[in-house]
C-alpha positions in Angstrom: -154.1 -65.2 59.3 -152.9 -69.4 59.8 -149.2 -67.9 58.9 -149.5 -65.7 62.0 -150.6 -68.1 64.1 -154.8 -67.5 64.8 -156.7 -70.8 65.0 -159.9 -69.5 64.3 -161.1 -67.9 61.0 -164.0 -65.7 59.4 -164.9 -65.2 55.2 -167.7 -64.1 54.3 -170.1 -64.7 52.4 -172.9 -62.9 50.1 -171.1 -62.7 46.7 -172.9 -60.6 44.8 -175.2 -59.4 46.9 -176.1 -62.8 47.7 -177.3 -63.9 44.5 -175.1 -66.5 43.8 -174.6 -68.8 46.7 -173.3 -71.9 44.7 -170.2 -69.4 44.4 -169.9 -69.3 48.2 -170.3 -73.2 49.4 -167.6 -73.2 46.6 -165.4 -70.4 48.2 -165.9 -72.6 51.7 -164.7 -75.9 49.9 -161.3 -74.0 49.2 -161.1 -72.6 52.0 -161.2 -75.7 53.9 -159.2 -77.0 51.6 -155.8 -74.2 51.6 -156.2 -74.5 55.0 -156.5 -77.7 56.6 -158.5 -79.7 59.3 -156.9 -78.6 62.5 -158.4 -74.2 61.7 -161.7 -73.0 62.7 -163.8 -71.7 60.3 -166.5 -68.9 60.7 -169.0 -67.3 58.3 -171.0 -64.3 58.4 -173.5 -63.3 55.9 -174.1 -60.2 56.8 -178.3 -60.1 57.0 -178.3 -61.5 52.9 -180.6 -63.9 53.0 -183.8 -64.7 54.0 -184.1 -67.7 56.4 -185.0 -70.4 53.3 -181.5 -69.4 51.2 -179.8 -69.5 54.1 -180.2 -72.9 55.9 -179.5 -75.0 52.0 -176.4 -72.7 52.1 -175.6 -74.0 55.4 -176.4 -77.6 55.0 -174.1 -77.1 51.8 -171.3 -75.9 53.7 -171.2 -78.2 56.9 -169.3 -81.5 55.5 -166.2 -78.3 56.4 -166.8 -78.0 59.4 -168.1 -74.7 60.0 -167.6 -73.7 63.8 -170.4 -70.2 63.3 -172.2 -69.3 61.2 -173.4 -65.5 61.6 -175.9 -63.3 60.5 -177.0 -65.2 57.7 -180.3 -63.5 57.6 -181.6 -59.4 58.9 -180.5 -59.2 62.4 -184.3 -57.6 63.3 -185.9 -60.8 61.3 -186.1 -63.0 65.0 -188.6 -65.5 62.9 -186.1 -66.0 60.3 -182.8 -66.3 62.7 -184.7 -69.2 64.7 -185.8 -70.8 61.3 -181.8 -71.1 60.9 -181.0 -72.7 63.9 -183.7 -75.4 63.4 -183.0 -75.9 59.8 -179.5 -76.9 61.0 -176.9 -77.7 62.7 -174.3 -75.3 62.3 -174.3 -73.0 65.5 -176.3 -69.4 64.6 -174.3 -66.3 65.4 -176.1 -62.8 65.9 -176.7 -60.3 68.5 -173.5 -57.1 67.6 -176.9 -54.6 66.2 -178.9 -55.8 69.6 -178.0 -52.3 71.2 -179.9 -53.0 74.6 -180.1 -56.1 76.7 -183.8 -56.6 75.7 -182.2 -57.4 72.6 -179.9 -60.0 73.8 -183.0 -61.2 75.9 -185.8 -61.6 72.8 -182.8 -63.3 71.3 -182.7 -66.0 73.8 -186.4 -66.7 74.1 -187.1 -66.9 70.5 -184.6 -69.8 70.3 -182.7 -67.1 68.3 -178.8 -68.0 69.0 -176.9 -70.0 69.7 -173.6 -68.1 70.1 -174.4 -64.2 71.1 -172.3 -61.4 69.5 -173.1 -58.4 71.8 -170.8 -55.3 71.2 -169.4 -52.9 74.0 -169.4 -50.1 71.6 -173.0 -50.3 70.5 -175.0 -52.3 73.7 -174.6 -49.1 76.0 -171.2 -49.4 77.5 -169.9 -52.0 80.1 -172.6 -51.8 82.9 -174.9 -53.4 79.7 -172.8 -55.7 78.2 -172.5 -57.1 81.9 -176.0 -57.7 82.0 -176.1 -59.5 78.4 -173.8 -61.8 79.7 -175.6 -62.7 82.5 -178.3 -63.6 80.0 -175.8 -66.1 78.4 -174.5 -67.5 81.6 -178.3 -68.1 82.6 -179.6 -69.6 79.4 -176.0 -72.1 78.3 -175.2 -70.0 75.4 -171.4 -69.0 74.3 -170.2 -65.0 74.3 -168.4 -64.2 71.8 -168.3 -59.8 71.7 -168.3 -58.4 67.9 -164.8 -56.8 66.9 -163.0 -54.2 69.9 -160.6 -56.9 70.6 -159.1 -54.4 73.2 -162.2 -53.0 74.3 -163.8 -57.2 75.3 -160.5 -58.6 76.4 -160.7 -57.9 80.2 -164.5 -58.8 80.1 -164.1 -62.4 77.4 -161.2 -63.6 79.8 -163.1 -62.9 82.7 -166.3 -65.2 81.7 -166.4 -68.6 81.6 -168.7 -69.2 78.5 -166.6 -66.7 75.9 -165.3 -68.4 73.4 -162.8 -66.3 71.4 -161.5 -62.7 70.6 -162.6 -61.3 66.8 -160.1 -58.7 65.9 -161.0 -57.6 62.7 -157.6 -56.4 60.8 -159.6 -53.4 58.5 -159.4 -51.9 62.4 -155.4 -52.2 62.6 -154.6 -49.1 61.0 -156.9 -46.7 62.8 -156.0 -48.9 66.0 -152.3 -48.2 66.1 -153.1 -44.3 65.5 -156.0 -44.2 68.4 -153.6 -46.2 70.8 -150.0 -45.7 71.9 -148.6 -49.2 71.5 -152.0 -51.0 71.9 -151.3 -55.2 73.1 -151.4 -56.9 69.2 -151.5 -60.8 68.8 -149.3 -62.8 69.3 -149.5 -66.5 68.0 -153.0 -65.3 67.6 -153.5 -64.3 71.2 -154.1 -61.1 72.9 -152.4 -60.2 76.1 -155.2 -58.2 78.8 -153.3 -55.5 79.6 -152.4 -55.0 83.3 -152.9 -50.9 83.6 -155.6 -49.0 85.2 -158.3 -49.5 82.8 -158.8 -50.7 79.9 -154.8 -50.6 79.7 -154.7 -47.8 76.7 -153.0 -45.4 76.3 -154.7 -42.1 73.5 -152.7 -40.7 71.5 -153.7 -37.7 72.5 -151.0 -35.8 69.7 -153.0 -37.5 66.7 -156.3 -37.1 68.3 -156.2 -33.5 68.2 -155.2 -33.4 64.6 -158.1 -35.0 63.4 -160.5 -32.9 65.3 -163.1 -31.3 63.0 
């Protein structure tokens, strides 16, 4: 990823269902050593720990200059998220599992998030995600929507508190099947299409061939 020009990379935590946190710490150490000091490292625990364990892990890896710690506890455990946030100075990311602006509101007013990762495909489309983004601006928080980089590129380009586009390489094949010549990152940056709407063209032949 670094060789392709990406300036931020995300690493999964939670080896063997979160039962080996020391192994997670060792993996992050090795990643930092491999990529050097100039690349931002994000970690994602995918809801695997309780708050106490997550705080322990966070404070063991903080010396490796972690840019974001995503979903250290169950996404709906707002009390646990707030406890995590109080226990470490690594920025806390969450929000991809919120389905309305009210979920984002609850995270914010309970001091349970630093970087809001709402997803336009889940939260209710552009009308609702704009309202969620406005909440982050009102509380002076950062905004970094979850995945779906082609759905989020226009939004991120327009919001002053947006940090980055997230690109999941596991979706590359299906993205290239569904869309005709979708924009691809160049040296870690994705150009915002200027065509109508999202600037994307559906590959209707592929879609029809795969209808159930």
